[in-house]
C-alpha positions in Angstrom: -27.8 224.3 -137.0 -26.7 220.7 -137.9 -28.3 219.1 -141.3 -29.1 215.9 -142.1 -28.6 213.7 -145.1 -27.1 215.4 -148.1 -26.1 218.2 -146.8 -24.8 216.9 -143.3 -21.7 219.0 -142.7 -20.6 217.3 -139.5 -20.9 213.9 -141.4 -19.0 215.0 -144.6 -16.1 216.8 -142.6 -15.3 214.1 -140.1 -15.6 211.8 -143.2 -12.7 213.8 -144.7 -11.1 214.7 -141.2 -10.2 210.7 -140.7 -8.2 210.8 -143.7 -6.6 214.1 -143.2 -5.5 214.2 -139.3 -1.5 214.3 -140.0 -0.8 218.2 -140.0 2.0 217.6 -142.8 -0.6 216.2 -144.9 -3.4 218.5 -143.9 -0.3 221.3 -145.2 -0.1 219.4 -148.5 -4.0 219.5 -149.3 -4.2 223.2 -148.3 -1.3 223.9 -150.9 -2.5 221.3 -154.0 -6.7 221.0 -153.5 -7.7 224.4 -154.9 -4.9 224.5 -157.9 -6.6 221.3 -158.7 -10.0 222.6 -159.0 -8.4 226.1 -160.8 -6.7 224.1 -163.4 -9.8 221.8 -163.9 -11.9 225.2 -164.5 -9.2 226.1 -167.1 -9.5 223.4 -169.3 -13.3 223.2 -169.1 -13.3 226.6 -170.3 -12.8 224.9 -173.8 -16.3 222.8 -173.4 -19.4 223.8 -175.2 -21.4 226.8 -174.3 -24.4 225.8 -172.5 -26.6 229.2 -172.4 -25.5 232.0 -175.2 -25.4 235.2 -173.1 -22.9 238.3 -173.7 -20.7 238.3 -170.9 -17.7 240.5 -170.3 -14.0 239.8 -171.1 -15.0 236.6 -173.4 -16.5 234.8 -170.2 -19.0 231.9 -171.4 -21.4 230.0 -169.5 -20.0 226.5 -170.3 -19.3 223.1 -168.2 -16.6 225.4 -166.3 -19.5 227.7 -165.1 -21.8 225.0 -164.3 -19.5 222.9 -162.2 -18.7 226.3 -160.6 -22.4 227.0 -159.8 -22.9 223.8 -158.6 -19.9 223.5 -156.2 -20.8 226.9 -154.9 -24.3 226.3 -154.3 -23.3 223.0 -152.5 -20.9 224.8 -150.0 -23.2 227.5 -149.2 -25.9 224.8 -148.5 -23.4 222.9 -146.2 -22.8 226.1 -144.3 -24.0 229.8 -145.4 -20.7 231.7 -143.8 -17.7 229.5 -145.0 -19.9 228.2 -147.9 -20.0 231.8 -149.1 -16.6 232.5 -148.8 -15.9 229.0 -150.7 -18.4 229.9 -153.3 -16.6 233.3 -154.1 -13.3 231.7 -154.3 -15.0 229.3 -156.6 -16.4 231.9 -159.0 -12.8 233.7 -158.7 -11.3 230.4 -159.7 -13.6 230.2 -162.7 -13.0 233.8 -163.8 -9.3 233.6 -163.7 -9.1 230.1 -165.2 -11.3 231.3 -168.0 -8.8 234.4 -168.3 -6.1 231.9 -168.5 -7.3 229.8 -170.8 -8.1 232.3 -173.3 -4.5 233.6 -172.9 -3.1 230.0 -173.3 -5.2 228.6 -176.3 -6.1 225.3 -176.1 -3.2 223.5 -177.6 -1.2 225.1 -174.1 -3.8 225.2 -171.8 -4.2 221.3 -171.9 -0.5 220.6 -171.3 -0.1 223.3 -168.3 -3.1 221.4 -166.5 -2.1 217.9 -167.3 1.4 219.2 -165.7 -0.1 221.0 -162.9 -2.3 218.1 -162.0 0.1 215.6 -162.3 2.1 217.6 -159.9 -0.4 218.4 -157.4 -1.9 214.6 -157.2 2.1 213.4 -156.8 1.8 215.8 -153.5 -1.8 214.6 -152.2 -0.6 211.1 -152.5 3.2 211.7 -151.0 0.9 213.3 -148.2 -1.1 210.0 -147.7 1.4 207.5 -148.4 4.2 209.2 -146.6 2.8 211.2 -143.6 -1.2 210.0 -143.6 -0.4 206.4 -144.3 -3.7 205.9 -145.3 -4.9 205.9 -148.8 -7.1 209.2 -149.9 -10.7 209.3 -149.3 -11.0 209.4 -152.9 -10.6 205.4 -153.0 -13.6 204.9 -150.5 -15.9 207.8 -151.8 -15.1 209.4 -155.2 -17.5 212.2 -155.1 -17.1 213.1 -151.6 -13.8 213.7 -151.8 -13.9 215.9 -155.3 -16.9 217.7 -154.7 -16.2 218.8 -150.8 -12.2 218.7 -150.7 -11.9 222.4 -151.5 -14.5 223.2 -149.2 -12.8 221.1 -146.4 -9.4 222.4 -146.9 -11.0 226.1 -146.5 -12.6 225.2 -143.5 -9.7 224.0 -141.8 -8.2 227.0 -142.8 -10.7 228.8 -141.0 -10.8 226.9 -138.0 -6.9 226.9 -137.7 -6.6 230.5 -138.4 -9.9 232.0 -136.8 -11.0 229.3 -134.5 -14.2 229.3 -136.9 -17.1 226.8 -136.0 -19.9 226.3 -138.3 -22.0 226.0 -135.0 -21.6 225.6 -131.3 -19.7 222.7 -130.3 -19.3 221.4 -134.3 -15.1 221.0 -133.8 -15.4 218.7 -130.7 -18.4 216.9 -132.2 -16.6 216.4 -135.4 -13.2 215.3 -133.4 -14.8 212.5 -131.8 -16.1 211.0 -135.0 -12.5 211.5 -136.7 -11.0 209.9 -133.7 -13.5 206.9 -134.1 -13.2 206.5 -137.5 -9.7 206.2 -137.5 -9.5 204.1 -134.3 -12.4 201.3 -136.5 -10.0 202.1 -139.4 -6.8 201.1 -137.2 -8.4 197.8 -135.7 -9.4 196.5 -139.2 -6.2 197.2 -140.6 -4.7 195.2 -137.5 -7.0 192.7 -138.0 -6.2 192.3 -142.1 -2.5 191.7 -141.0 -3.4 188.9 -138.9 
């Protein structure tokens, strides 16, 4: 069933899809988006504890946990099935990111995070500039690009691999909106060039 407003998956995914229609760019995003989330959680391990609770393996309820909870909850609200998988993946990233942060310590972790993120973002910008030939979505909708990117990469993998649709006719409806958005963008780009 389609949802509206903030949880309108079709609207969000068609916006994202309009910026990710080239197969090479899509593949690049599949490689680099989740590592950006993971490394963000590594560095967020060093943020202050929000709630003091005794958890196993020195896990702490800090900003990394809060962001994980927000991301996972939002994904489940967008689509229960794929969102639950994405939410589980977020929590796995939080747990393993915390272990890696503990192992590296702050002085090494921030260097690893910066290097990994620079590498991943360079790949994403190459994907957009060379293959998509369109600026990344983050320039038009910063929050949407960061909050929904990991979920949409997973959703694309589920669609390509298993033909997954959150509901009947979702893929057809999104494709029509993506095509319309791309056509509008090309028309505006053409007008600017003249």
